[in-house]
N, C-alpha and C positions, 0 to 999 in steps of 0.2 A: 527573504528573497524567493525561498521556493514557491511560496504561496502565490506571488506577484508574478513569477514567470509562468506558473500554470495558468493565472486568470488572463495577462496579457497576452502571452505567446504560446498558445496550447496547439503547437505543432509537434511533427515526428521528433525534431531535436530535442524540445523541451520534455519529450516523453521518454527519451532514451536518457537525457540526463537524470531525471526523477527515479528512471527504474535503477540506475547507478546507485544515487543516494539512499533508495530503499533498501539496497541489498549490500552497500558498501560501507555505508556512513557508521562511525563508531559511537556517534553521539544521538542520543534519544530524539531529540527535538528535531532536527533537519529529517533524520530517518521517518519518524512520523508523520511530519508535513508531507512528505516525498510519498508516502504509502496514502495518506488520505487524499492528495491531489491526484493520484493516479485512479484511485476509486470513483473519485467524483468526477474527472473530466475524461476519463478513458474508462468506462465500465463495460468492456469488451472481454471477450473471451481470454485474450492475451493476458490482460490484467488477472482475470479470475485464476488462469493457471498460475501466473507468478505468485499470488497470495496463496493459493492451495499449496504449491509446493513450499514455501517458506513457513507456512502454518505447521507442517509436520517435518522440518528438517530439525533431526535430532542434535545437529551441531550448534543450532541456534540456542539462547537462552530462553527461558519460560516467557520471560516479558517479551522478546523479541517474537516469540511464536504467537503471543497473544495479540500483539499488534497486528499481524497478518491476518489472523483468524477474525479478529474484530473488523477489520476493512471488509474481508470477505463477506462476512455476516451482512453488512450494511449493503454490500452489491447484491446479495441474494433475496434477502426478504425480511419483514419485521421480525416474523417466526425466527429465523437463524439468528438474528441479533438478540433477540431475548434469550434464547437458549445459550448462546455464547456468553452473555453478560451473566 
């Protein structure tokens, strides 16, 4: 559902919903789908800031920080993606 929303309705309301899911969803799959959709559809400074903050947030699990770091790496460059991997 998250992927379909981002693909069919890439507006500000969808972005807000995806941002909420990326930071508040307890389940890995919807959280990861939201992160990936944000990085793909809204690759701007706001998304970069969100991903950067979440990548270093010590209150998150290692897995959650990695999800955000990996998405940030995909936004930045091939080199960042290789380093993070």
